[in-house]
C-alpha positions in Angstrom: 20.3 -0.7 34.3 19.2 -2.4 31.1 19.7 -1.7 27.4 17.2 -3.1 25.2 16.5 -2.7 21.6 13.6 -2.4 19.4 13.4 -4.2 16.0 11.3 -2.9 13.3 8.0 -5.4 13.4 6.1 -7.0 11.3 2.9 -4.5 10.4 1.2 -7.2 8.2 0.4 -8.4 4.6 3.9 -10.0 4.3 5.9 -6.3 3.9 9.7 -7.2 4.3 11.0 -3.5 4.7 9.8 0.0 5.9 11.0 3.6 5.3 12.0 5.5 8.3 10.2 8.5 7.7 10.0 10.8 10.9 11.6 9.9 14.4 9.4 11.8 17.2 11.8 11.1 20.0 15.8 11.9 20.2 18.6 10.5 22.3 18.1 11.2 26.1 14.6 11.3 25.9 12.3 9.4 28.6 9.6 7.5 26.9 6.4 5.4 27.8 4.9 2.1 27.0 3.2 2.7 23.9 4.2 6.3 23.1 4.6 6.9 19.3 8.1 6.9 18.7 8.8 6.6 15.1 6.8 7.4 11.8 7.4 4.6 9.3 6.1 3.8 5.8 5.5 0.7 4.5 4.5 0.0 0.6 0.9 0.3 1.7 0.8 2.8 4.2 2.0 5.5 6.6 1.9 4.5 10.5 3.2 5.4 13.7 5.0 2.9 15.8 4.6 2.2 19.7 7.4 1.9 21.5 7.4 -1.7 23.8 9.6 -0.2 26.6 9.6 2.5 29.2 13.3 4.3 29.5 15.5 6.8 28.3 16.1 6.7 24.7 20.0 5.9 24.4 20.2 5.9 20.6 18.4 6.1 17.4 20.0 2.8 14.9 18.5 4.2 12.0 18.4 7.5 10.0 15.6 9.2 8.7 15.4 8.6 5.1 16.5 5.2 5.7 15.1 1.6 4.5 14.8 -0.6 7.2 14.1 -4.8 6.7 11.8 -6.2 9.5 13.6 -7.6 12.4 16.7 -4.6 12.6 17.0 -2.7 15.4 15.9 0.7 15.0 16.3 2.3 18.3 18.0 1.4 21.6 16.8 2.2 25.3 18.0 2.2 28.5 15.4 0.6 31.1 15.4 -0.1 34.4 13.3 -2.8 37.0 11.9 0.2 38.7 10.4 2.2 35.6 9.4 -1.2 33.9 7.2 -1.9 37.2 5.6 1.3 37.8 4.7 2.3 34.0 1.3 0.7 33.1 1.4 -1.6 35.6 0.2 -2.5 39.2 3.0 -1.6 41.7 1.4 -4.4 43.9 3.0 -7.2 41.0 7.0 -6.6 40.0 6.9 -10.0 38.4 3.9 -9.7 36.2 5.4 -6.1 35.3 8.9 -7.4 34.0 7.0 -9.7 31.9 5.1 -7.4 30.2 8.0 -5.2 29.6 9.5 -8.4 27.9 6.5 -9.4 25.7 4.6 -5.7 25.6 0.9 -5.2 24.2 1.3 -2.8 21.0 -1.6 -0.9 19.5 -4.0 -2.8 17.9 -2.4 -3.3 14.3 0.7 -2.7 14.8 4.0 -4.0 16.3 5.7 -7.0 17.3 3.9 -9.9 17.6 3.3 -11.8 21.2 5.1 -14.7 21.1 7.0 -17.4 23.9 10.0 -17.5 22.1 12.9 -15.5 23.6 14.9 -15.7 20.4 14.7 -14.3 17.5 12.7 -16.3 14.6 14.1 -17.2 11.4 12.7 -15.5 8.0 10.1 -17.6 6.2 10.0 -16.9 2.5 7.9 -17.7 -0.3 4.3 -16.8 -1.4 1.8 -15.5 1.8 4.5 -15.6 4.4 5.1 -12.8 6.5 8.3 -12.1 8.7 8.0 -12.7 12.6 10.7 -11.7 15.0 10.7 -11.6 18.7 10.1 -7.7 19.7 13.6 -7.4 21.4 16.9 -8.6 19.8 20.5 -7.4 20.1 22.2 -7.0 17.0 25.9 -6.2 16.2 26.1 -3.1 14.6 29.6 -1.7 13.2 30.4 1.5 15.2 29.7 5.2 13.6 28.5 8.3 14.2 24.7 8.7 12.3 26.6 11.1 10.4 29.2 8.8 9.4 26.2 6.4 8.7 24.9 8.5 6.2 27.9 9.1 4.1 28.5 5.4 4.0 24.9 4.6 2.4 25.2 7.5 0.2 28.1 6.0 -0.9 26.8 2.6 -1.4 29.0 1.2 1.1 28.5 -1.6 4.2 30.1 -0.4 7.2 30.6 -4.1 8.1 33.4 -3.9 5.2 35.4 -1.1 6.1 38.5 -1.1 8.6 38.0 1.2 11.5 40.9 3.1 12.5 39.0 5.1 15.5 39.5 4.3 19.0 37.2 1.2 20.2 36.6 0.0 16.9 34.8 3.5 15.3 34.6 3.7 12.0 35.8 7.4 10.9 34.5 9.9 8.0 38.2 9.3 6.8 37.7 5.2 6.7 34.4 5.9 4.9 36.2 8.0 2.1 39.4 5.8 1.9 37.2 3.2 1.1 35.2 4.8 -1.3 38.0 5.8 -3.0 39.4 2.0 -3.0 36.6 1.0 -4.5 36.4 3.6 -7.1 40.0 3.3 -8.2 39.4 -0.7 -8.6 36.0 -0.7 -10.5 36.7 2.5 -13.2 36.6 0.8 -16.2 39.3 2.7 -18.6 36.2 3.5 -21.0 33.3 4.8 -19.0 30.1 3.8 -21.4 27.4 6.9 -21.7 24.6 4.5 -20.5 26.2 3.6 -17.4 24.7 5.9 -15.0 25.4 8.8 -16.7 23.9 12.2 -15.3 23.7 15.6 -16.4 23.1 18.9 -15.0 19.8 19.0 -13.8 18.9 15.3 -13.6 16.6 14.2 -10.7 17.4 10.5 -9.3 14.3 9.5 -7.2 14.9 6.2 -5.0 12.3 3.9 -5.5 11.1 2.6 -2.5 7.6 2.6 -0.7 4.9 2.5 -2.4 6.0 3.3 -6.0 9.0 0.4 -5.4 5.8 -2.2 -4.7 3.4 -0.6 -7.3 5.8 -1.5 -9.8 6.8 -4.8 -8.9 3.0 -5.7 -8.3 2.5 -4.4 -12.6 5.2 -6.3 -13.4 4.3 -9.3 -11.9 0.6 -8.8 -13.2 1.6 -8.0 -16.7 3.9 -10.8 -17.4 1.9 -13.5 -15.7 -1.5 -13.1 -16.5 -2.6 -12.8 -20.0 -4.8 -9.4 -20.5 -7.7 -8.9 -22.7 -9.0 -5.6 -22.6 -12.4 -4.7 -24.2 -13.7 -1.1 -24.8 -17.3 0.4 -24.7 -18.8 4.1 -25.2 -22.3 4.1 -23.1 -25.0 7.0 -23.2 -25.7 7.8 -19.2 -27.3 10.7 -19.9 -30.5 8.8 -18.0 -27.9 7.8 -15.2 -26.8 11.4 -14.8 -30.3 12.4 -14.6 -31.2 10.0 -11.7 -28.1 11.2 -10.1 -29.3 15.0 -9.8 -32.6 13.6 -8.4 -30.9 11.5 -6.0 -28.9 14.1 -4.9 -32.0 16.5 -3.5 -33.0 13.6 -1.5 -32.8 14.1 2.2 -30.9 11.2 3.3 -28.3 12.0 0.4 -27.7 15.1 2.1 -23.7 15.9 2.5 -23.1 12.6 0.4 -20.8 13.5 -2.4 -22.4 11.5 -5.7 -20.4 11.0 -8.2 -20.4 9.2 -11.8 -18.0 6.6 -10.0 -20.7 5.7 -7.6 -23.4 4.8 -10.2 -20.8 3.3 -12.0 -19.5 1.3 -9.2 -23.1 0.1 -8.3 -23.6 -1.3 -12.1 -20.2 -3.2 -12.0 -21.1 -4.9 -8.8 -24.6 -5.8 -10.1 -22.9 -6.9 -13.5 -20.6 -9.0 -11.5 -23.3 -10.7 -9.6 -24.1 -11.8 -13.1 -20.6 -13.1 -14.1 -19.5 -14.4 -10.7 -16.7 -15.9 -12.8 -15.0 -12.6 -12.8 -14.8 -11.9 -8.9 -11.9 -14.4 -8.8 -8.5 -15.5 -8.7 -6.1 -17.9 -10.5 -3.9 -20.1 -7.8 -1.1 -21.7 -9.3 0.1 -23.3 -6.7 -2.6 -25.6 -5.8 -3.8 -25.2 -9.9 -7.7 -24.5 -9.0 -9.7 -21.1 -9.6 -10.7 -19.4 -6.0 -14.6 -18.0 -6.9 -14.7 -15.4 -4.2 -18.5 -15.0 -2.4 -17.7 -11.8 -1.4 -17.1 -9.0 -4.1 -14.0 -6.5 -2.4 -14.2 -3.5 -4.5 -10.8 -1.9 -4.6 -10.9 1.6 -5.8 -7.7 2.8 -7.3 -7.0 6.4 -5.6 -3.6 8.6 -6.6 -2.1 10.0 -3.8 1.0 12.2 -2.7 2.4 8.6 -2.2 1.8 7.2 -5.4 -0.9 4.5 -6.6 -2.9 3.0 -3.7 -6.0 0.6 -4.1 -8.0 -0.3 -1.0 -11.0 -1.8 -1.0 -14.5 -1.5 -0.1 -15.2 -5.1 1.5 -18.6 -6.7 0.8 -19.4 -4.1 -1.4 -22.3 -6.1 -3.2 -24.2 -6.0 0.2 -24.3 -2.3 0.0 -27.1 0.3 -1.3 -25.7 3.3 -3.0 -25.8 5.5 0.0 -24.0 3.2 2.0 -21.1 2.8 -1.2 -20.9 6.3 -2.0 -19.9 6.8 1.8 -17.4 4.0 1.5 -15.7 5.4 -1.5 -15.9 8.5 -0.3 -14.1 7.6 2.9 -11.8 5.5 1.1 -10.4 8.1 -1.0 -10.1 11.2 1.5 -8.2 8.3 3.6 -5.6 7.6 1.2 -5.1 10.9 -0.1 -4.3 11.6 3.7 -1.9 8.8 3.8 -3.6 7.4 6.7 -5.0 3.9 4.8 -4.1 0.9 6.7 -2.7 -2.1 5.6 -5.8 -4.0 5.9 -7.5 -1.6 4.0 -5.4 -2.5 1.1 -5.3 -6.7 1.4 -8.2 -9.2 0.0 -9.8 -7.1 -3.2 -10.9 -9.1 -5.6 -11.9 -6.3 -8.4 -11.0 -3.1 -9.2 -12.2 0.0 -10.8 -9.8 3.0 -11.9 -11.0 6.3 -12.5 -8.9 8.0 -14.9 -11.8 10.3 -15.9 -10.8 12.6 -13.2 -7.6 13.3 -15.5 -9.7 14.2 -18.0 -9.0 10.9 -19.9 -11.2 9.2 -22.4 -9.9 5.2 -21.9 -7.2 3.4 -21.5 -5.5 -0.2 -20.8 -5.5 -0.5 -17.3 -3.6 -3.2 -15.6 -4.7 -6.1 -13.3 -4.0 -5.9 -9.8 -2.4 -9.2 -9.0 -4.6 -11.8 -7.5 -7.4 -10.4 -9.2 -9.4 -11.6 -12.6 -11.1 -8.1 -14.0 -10.2 -4.2 -13.5 -12.4 -1.6 -15.2 -11.5 2.0 -16.1 -14.0 4.7 -16.6 -12.9 7.7 -18.5 -14.2 11.0 -18.4 -17.8 11.9 -19.2 -18.3 13.9 -22.6 -21.1 15.5 -23.7 -21.1 14.4 -27.6 -23.4 14.6 -30.6 -25.4 11.2 -30.5 -27.7 9.3 -32.4 -30.6 8.6 -30.4 -33.4 5.7 -31.8 -36.6 5.8 -30.4 -40.7 5.7 -31.4 -40.1 8.6 -33.1 -37.1 7.7 -35.6 -33.4 8.3 -35.2 -32.2 12.0 -34.5 -29.1 13.1 -33.2 -29.0 14.6 -29.7 -26.4 16.0 -27.4 -25.8 13.2 -25.0 -23.5 12.4 -21.9 -21.3 9.9 -22.7 -18.8 7.4 -21.1 -15.9 5.2 -22.6 -15.4 2.1 -20.3 -12.1 -0.4 -20.9 -12.5 -3.4 -19.0 -9.3 -5.8 -18.6 -9.9 -9.2 -17.5 -7.4 -12.5 -17.1 -7.9 -14.6 -20.2 -6.9 -17.7 -17.7 -10.3 -17.3 -15.5 -12.6 -15.4 -17.9 -13.3 -16.4 -21.6 -14.3 -13.6 -23.9 -18.2 -14.1 -23.6 -17.9 -13.9 -20.0 -15.4 -10.5 -20.1 -18.2 -9.1 -23.0 -21.2 -10.0 -20.8 -19.8 -8.3 -17.6 -18.9 -5.1 -19.6 -22.3 -5.2 -21.7 -24.1 -5.6 -18.6 -22.6 -2.8 -16.8 -23.2 -0.3 -19.7 -26.6 -1.7 -20.0 -27.3 -0.6 -16.9 -25.5 3.0 -16.9 -27.7 3.6 -20.4 -31.3 2.6 -18.6 -30.6 2.4 -14.8 -34.2 1.1 -14.3 -33.1 -2.1 -15.5 -31.7 -2.6 -12.1 -35.3 -3.4 -10.8 -34.9 -6.7 -13.0 
């Protein structure tokens, strides 16, 4: 019999931690290779992790709701050569079976990466680096029951620093409470300032983690790194909405949800092809501007887990029908919390649709690594001055506010203005797309 521990794997995109949302197994359960054992939430997605071993669950090493670093053991499993050689392996080759158990082939896209090394790799820090580790590691953990671990976590105490009094070096509840009292006594000032974490009845404290933590860090980085410029325009999209109504009646668009956002995205993509400088990124390390050949259009989506920005890869190559389907799929997947990490990576420009909340306009913050973001307001019926060969008159028209924020290191005023003006012109006169 062998006890093996499964460490939180590198799920990609350089993510360094994840929250244990829900255990799908418990102590004493028998598990098989690639059986889903735990649901985790990273800063970008909600995924299930498969088990790399077959055997009996010995202990869950992390609590539900706990945030765990990549590389830390989260479950221990009692295995045997008999179980390993008979699970998902030909019975005629026990040697290969053992090798596969030590270096399991996990579900595509998730889990520990295959490696020849048997020891844990050291972490590599810095931008664009990911954390990797061996799939099975032995981690020294202070002995304590799960309730005691949770109590220590809630009190902000490290179990390693608490002197154990229980049998075999086990930390007890009394040990944790004693340590908490000691810390409280030594750290309490004579006069407690009102601003130091004062809590009044009815206050709610929400842990900063998952998508919220990632979004906050990204927005701070963007706001204080890229010099933002925001320009605004109000555009009459009455003709575009008339075109939308006509296209919606066509047979090939049956079952496809066409929205004003789809037409804005199509116009924005056309405008970007005229101003390719906006589909770019600032590489501080190399001191270069990287102009992308492909437009990966991010669509900001409000979800129960927070703001997410999955993107449509190669959006400039899509027609209206394909683009509408892709945007609809992204939004539905994001709201269901099933967006995969790769859908959140490699975005080049973004659209944020604040109009769905009844908002006219705003000043959007750039996604880090992108040079432009377009905010789309709500469509309002507005008295509007219409001018044609018959002269000027006031009519009720459908008016849309657009706001474009751009990185002034990459895009100058003329380029930013041209990009916004071209987008507006295509929405005002959709027939211009044929030019």
